[in-house]
Backbone as CSV, one residue per row, in Angstrom:
resi,resn,N_x,N_y,N_z,CA_x,CA_y,CA_z,C_x,C_y,C_z
1,MET,10.408,-13.216,11.584,9.166,-13.874,11.270,9.426,-14.991,10.286
2,LYS,9.452,-16.181,10.778,9.759,-17.308,9.920,8.528,-17.946,9.323
3,HIS,7.399,-17.886,10.020,6.217,-18.592,9.553,5.026,-17.651,9.468
4,ALA,4.364,-17.660,8.318,3.194,-16.808,8.133,2.070,-17.198,9.078
5,GLU,2.032,-18.458,9.491,0.946,-18.900,10.366,1.187,-18.536,11.828
6,SER,2.355,-18.003,12.158,2.625,-17.573,13.521,1.820,-16.319,13.824
7,LYS,1.280,-16.251,15.023,0.499,-15.086,15.426,1.411,-14.022,16.008
8,LEU,1.097,-12.791,15.685,1.850,-11.666,16.225,1.141,-11.122,17.453
9,ALA,1.910,-10.575,18.350,1.337,-9.908,19.519,0.613,-8.645,19.050
10,TYR,-0.439,-8.277,19.744,-1.237,-7.109,19.382,-0.367,-5.866,19.243
11,LYS,0.557,-5.639,20.176,1.413,-4.448,20.116,2.284,-4.455,18.859
12,ASP,2.683,-5.635,18.383,3.466,-5.723,17.155,2.606,-5.388,15.939
13,VAL,1.374,-5.865,15.932,0.460,-5.568,14.830,0.238,-4.058,14.736
14,VAL,-0.003,-3.418,15.861,-0.208,-1.967,15.888,1.053,-1.258,15.418
15,SER,2.195,-1.712,15.875,3.468,-1.110,15.480,3.686,-1.221,13.974
16,PHE,3.399,-2.372,13.393,3.577,-2.562,11.954,2.574,-1.726,11.163
17,ALA,1.350,-1.629,11.660,0.342,-0.808,10.979,0.754,0.660,10.972
18,LEU,1.277,1.123,12.086,1.749,2.507,12.157,2.949,2.731,11.244
19,ALA,3.844,1.744,11.183,5.010,1.859,10.300,4.564,1.922,8.839
20,MET,3.571,1.115,8.477,3.057,1.142,7.108,2.421,2.499,6.813
21,ALA,1.652,3.024,7.753,1.016,4.328,7.571,2.069,5.428,7.422
22,ARG,3.124,5.365,8.224,4.199,6.362,8.109,4.898,6.251,6.752
23,GLY,5.131,5.016,6.304,5.787,4.814,5.011,4.943,5.337,3.857
24,LEU,3.648,5.036,3.868,2.759,5.535,2.812,2.661,7.053,2.869
25,SER,2.609,7.609,4.067,2.565,9.061,4.233,3.806,9.707,3.620
26,HIS,4.950,9.071,3.823,6.196,9.586,3.243,6.122,9.584,1.710
27,LEU,5.568,8.525,1.133,5.402,8.475,-0.321,4.511,9.611,-0.802
28,TYR,3.423,9.847,-0.073,2.461,10.876,-0.475,3.078,12.266,-0.451
29,LEU,4.034,12.492,0.454,4.723,13.784,0.489,5.412,14.079,-0.841
30,PHE,5.807,13.017,-1.541,6.480,13.166,-2.831,5.528,12.954,-4.001
31,GLY,4.222,12.892,-3.703,3.220,12.755,-4.746,3.132,11.353,-5.333
32,ILE,3.585,10.349,-4.583,3.586,8.972,-5.076,2.403,8.212,-4.490
33,ILE,1.614,7.597,-5.350,0.509,6.746,-4.926,0.909,5.314,-5.237
34,HIS,0.967,4.464,-4.230,1.465,3.096,-4.384,0.546,2.244,-5.257
35,ARG,-0.732,2.238,-4.999,-1.785,1.552,-5.756,-1.776,0.030,-5.664
36,ASP,-0.892,-0.547,-4.863,-0.867,-2.006,-4.734,-0.500,-2.408,-3.306
37,VAL,-1.142,-1.749,-2.335,-0.859,-2.029,-0.933,-1.524,-3.352,-0.550
38,LYS,-0.704,-4.310,-0.178,-1.178,-5.619,0.271,-0.047,-6.264,1.052
39,MET,-0.379,-7.289,1.793,0.622,-7.925,2.649,1.827,-8.444,1.863
40,GLU,1.602,-8.909,0.649,2.702,-9.431,-0.161,3.732,-8.357,-0.489
41,ASN,3.343,-7.084,-0.362,4.256,-5.982,-0.653,4.809,-5.332,0.613
42,MET,4.608,-5.982,1.742,5.169,-5.508,3.002,6.211,-6.538,3.444
43,HIS,7.429,-6.079,3.646,8.527,-6.982,4.005,9.232,-6.459,5.248
44,PHE,9.961,-7.322,5.907,10.730,-6.941,7.083,12.205,-7.160,6.807
45,ASP,13.016,-6.196,7.223,14.454,-6.384,7.069,14.960,-7.248,8.226
46,GLY,16.239,-7.454,8.294,16.829,-8.322,9.301,16.629,-7.842,10.733
47,GLU,16.294,-6.559,10.902,16.082,-5.999,12.231,14.594,-5.879,12.573
48,GLY,13.728,-6.386,11.677,12.292,-6.336,11.943,11.621,-5.038,11.541
49,THR,12.320,-4.220,10.761,11.755,-2.960,10.303,10.913,-3.206,9.052
50,LEU,9.706,-2.670,9.046,8.804,-2.845,7.908,9.297,-2.054,6.702
51,LYS,9.309,-2.699,5.548,9.704,-2.065,4.290,8.575,-2.247,3.280
52,ILE,8.227,-1.191,2.579,7.194,-1.258,1.554,7.867,-1.582,0.229
53,ALA,7.323,-2.562,-0.485,7.872,-2.990,-1.773,6.740,-3.000,-2.803
54,GLY,7.010,-3.533,-3.970,5.984,-3.689,-4.996,5.609,-2.384,-5.658
55,PHE,6.578,-1.679,-6.197,6.327,-0.375,-6.792,6.058,-0.429,-8.296
56,GLY,5.670,-1.601,-8.794,5.458,-1.776,-10.227,4.292,-1.003,-10.820
57,VAL,3.295,-0.657,-10.004,2.135,0.069,-10.537,1.971,1.437,-9.875
58,VAL,3.062,1.964,-9.334,3.054,3.278,-8.691,2.604,4.342,-9.685
59,ARG,1.969,5.358,-9.163,1.547,6.485,-9.998,1.981,7.764,-9.306
60,ILE,2.587,8.660,-10.069,2.923,9.973,-9.541,1.647,10.800,-9.609
61,LYS,1.339,11.475,-8.510,0.080,12.203,-8.409,-0.113,13.133,-9.598
62,ALA,-1.282,13.032,-10.164,-1.649,13.854,-11.308,-3.058,14.370,-11.065
63,ASP,-3.610,14.985,-12.073,-4.999,15.430,-12.010,-5.870,14.204,-11.772
64,PRO,-6.721,14.212,-10.719,-7.556,13.038,-10.435,-8.392,12.575,-11.631
65,LYS,-8.732,13.465,-12.522,-9.509,13.073,-13.698,-8.701,12.176,-14.621
66,GLU,-7.376,12.298,-14.546,-6.493,11.472,-15.376,-6.202,10.132,-14.714
67,MET,-6.464,10.029,-13.425,-6.128,8.823,-12.681,-7.361,7.929,-12.584
68,THR,-7.586,7.176,-13.617,-8.704,6.243,-13.648,-8.204,4.915,-14.182
69,GLY,-9.037,3.889,-14.053,-8.702,2.590,-14.620,-8.065,1.660,-13.631
70,LYS,-7.885,0.460,-14.055,-7.328,-0.576,-13.192,-5.817,-0.424,-13.088
71,THR,-5.293,-0.955,-12.004,-3.875,-0.766,-11.714,-3.014,-1.960,-12.061
72,GLY,-3.605,-3.112,-12.252,-2.811,-4.321,-12.412,-2.676,-5.060,-11.098
73,SER,-3.215,-4.498,-10.045,-3.212,-5.137,-8.731,-4.288,-6.215,-8.685
74,ALA,-4.217,-7.059,-7.685,-5.236,-8.087,-7.486,-6.557,-7.410,-7.135
75,PRO,-7.655,-7.766,-7.807,-8.941,-7.090,-7.579,-9.392,-7.082,-6.126
76,MET,-9.061,-8.117,-5.357,-9.521,-8.131,-3.969,-8.834,-7.077,-3.114
77,TYR,-7.754,-6.478,-3.605,-7.061,-5.431,-2.871,-7.346,-4.039,-3.442
78,MET,-8.064,-3.973,-4.529,-8.291,-2.688,-5.194,-9.432,-1.915,-4.555
79,ALA,-9.279,-0.606,-4.516,-10.333,0.262,-4.000,-11.530,0.212,-4.958
80,PRO,-12.742,0.345,-4.430,-13.941,0.283,-5.283,-13.915,1.277,-6.439
81,GLU,-13.427,2.488,-6.181,-13.405,3.494,-7.254,-12.462,3.093,-8.383
82,VAL,-11.387,2.402,-8.044,-10.454,1.932,-9.071,-11.102,0.803,-9.878
83,LEU,-11.750,-0.121,-9.178,-12.437,-1.228,-9.857,-13.497,-0.733,-10.834
84,LYS,-14.162,0.348,-10.457,-15.240,0.892,-11.296,-14.723,1.819,-12.389
85,GLY,-13.406,2.042,-12.434,-12.828,2.906,-13.453,-13.056,4.378,-13.197
86,LYS,-13.395,4.726,-11.959,-13.622,6.124,-11.597,-12.308,6.772,-11.188
87,SER,-12.319,8.092,-11.082,-11.102,8.787,-10.669,-10.804,8.457,-9.208
88,TYR,-9.530,8.516,-8.842,-9.099,8.187,-7.488,-7.931,9.060,-7.109
89,ASN,-7.548,8.977,-5.841,-6.385,9.715,-5.346,-5.652,8.828,-4.338
90,TYR,-4.839,9.429,-3.499,-4.035,8.647,-2.556,-4.871,7.790,-1.623
91,LYS,-6.150,8.112,-1.445,-7.006,7.344,-0.535,-7.188,5.909,-1.001
92,CYS,-6.909,5.631,-2.271,-7.048,4.258,-2.755,-6.028,3.325,-2.118
93,ASP,-5.008,3.858,-1.469,-4.000,3.040,-0.798,-4.426,2.611,0.602
94,VAL,-5.511,3.159,1.099,-5.919,2.867,2.474,-6.953,1.779,2.505
């Protein structure tokens, strides 16, 4: 993928979305909440495999009551509950 303005085929978009979902699911198995899921943090290796990056604001799963406040992510990508300072869980990555 050389140009961001290039359009992807529908099957590729679905494939990348599934790869992202599998990657986030793998993180959740280890209790890791990414908290900054956005296109800028999705990269492709030389073989076209999707890689999740941007782990600067990751949170290890804790008591949801302790997981409040802003993440440092761009507000347009933040879940409403995070923006409002309410408790959140792994669903904030979706």
